[in-house]
C-alpha positions as CSV (number, residue, x, y, z in Angstrom):
1,M,-5.9,-26.0,-35.2
2,T,-7.4,-24.1,-32.3
3,D,-6.1,-20.6,-32.2
4,P,-5.9,-19.8,-27.8
5,S,-7.2,-16.2,-28.4
6,Q,-9.8,-17.3,-30.4
7,W,-11.2,-20.0,-28.6
8,A,-11.1,-17.8,-25.6
9,D,-13.5,-15.3,-27.3
10,D,-15.5,-17.8,-28.2
11,L,-15.5,-19.5,-24.8
12,S,-16.6,-15.8,-22.9
13,T,-19.4,-15.1,-25.6
14,E,-21.4,-18.3,-25.5
15,S,-22.6,-20.0,-22.3
16,D,-20.4,-22.9,-22.5
17,P,-20.5,-25.7,-20.3
18,C,-16.6,-25.0,-19.2
19,L,-17.4,-21.8,-17.8
20,Q,-19.3,-23.7,-14.7
21,D,-17.1,-26.6,-14.6
22,L,-13.0,-26.5,-13.6
23,D,-12.4,-29.8,-14.8
24,L,-14.0,-29.5,-17.9
25,F,-12.4,-25.9,-18.0
26,S,-9.0,-27.9,-17.4
27,Q,-9.2,-30.3,-20.0
28,E,-10.1,-27.8,-22.7
29,M,-7.1,-25.8,-21.7
30,A,-4.9,-29.0,-22.1
31,K,-6.9,-29.5,-25.7
32,V,-5.9,-26.1,-26.5
33,Y,-2.4,-25.2,-25.2
34,G,-1.2,-28.6,-25.1
35,N,-1.3,-29.1,-28.6
36,K,2.7,-29.2,-29.9
37,D,1.7,-28.0,-33.1
38,Q,0.5,-25.0,-32.3
39,R,3.5,-23.9,-29.9
40,R,5.7,-25.0,-32.6
41,V,3.9,-22.4,-34.8
42,A,3.7,-19.8,-32.1
43,V,7.6,-20.2,-31.6
44,I,8.2,-19.7,-35.6
45,T,5.8,-16.6,-35.4
46,L,7.8,-15.0,-32.3
47,M,11.0,-16.0,-34.4
48,Q,9.9,-14.2,-37.3
49,G,8.2,-11.5,-36.1
50,H,10.6,-10.3,-33.4
51,I,11.8,-6.8,-35.5
52,Q,9.7,-4.0,-35.0
53,L,7.7,-2.5,-37.8
54,P,8.3,0.9,-39.0
55,Q,5.2,2.4,-38.2
56,E,4.8,0.1,-34.4
57,S,4.7,2.5,-31.9
58,V,7.1,0.7,-28.8
59,R,4.0,0.0,-27.3
60,A,2.2,-2.1,-29.8
61,Y,5.4,-3.9,-30.3
62,A,6.4,-5.0,-26.7
63,N,2.5,-6.0,-26.4
64,R,3.0,-7.9,-29.9
65,L,6.0,-9.2,-28.8
66,K,4.0,-10.7,-25.1
67,V,1.1,-12.3,-27.2
68,N,3.4,-14.5,-29.2
69,L,5.5,-14.9,-26.0
70,R,2.7,-16.3,-23.9
71,Q,1.3,-18.2,-27.7
72,A,4.7,-19.9,-27.5
73,G,4.2,-21.1,-23.7
74,W,7.0,-18.8,-22.1
75,N,6.2,-17.3,-18.9
76,V,6.0,-13.8,-19.7
77,Q,6.5,-12.5,-15.9
78,K,9.6,-15.1,-15.9
79,Y,11.3,-13.4,-18.5
80,T,10.3,-9.8,-18.4
81,E,14.1,-8.4,-19.3
82,V,14.6,-11.0,-21.9
83,L,10.9,-8.7,-23.1
84,Y,12.7,-5.6,-22.1
85,D,16.2,-6.3,-23.5
86,I,14.3,-7.0,-26.7
87,T,12.2,-3.7,-27.0
């Protein structure tokens, strides 16, 4: 299973053909983000990681939740109020 954030990092550090071809980039994005198992794992991670750690600042906690929301396929802009309520 491809980690989307790792894929994006790899893509940006290499001279990948996806950077020159929008159609190819779209196909690769669909492969990475269209993975149902990736979304399922991200949702489980979100649910398990929704508790703020004792040593974690509110900002770090909110950023961690945003990452988990994105990986779960949720629109962070749409659910900003929910994120605010959680944090």
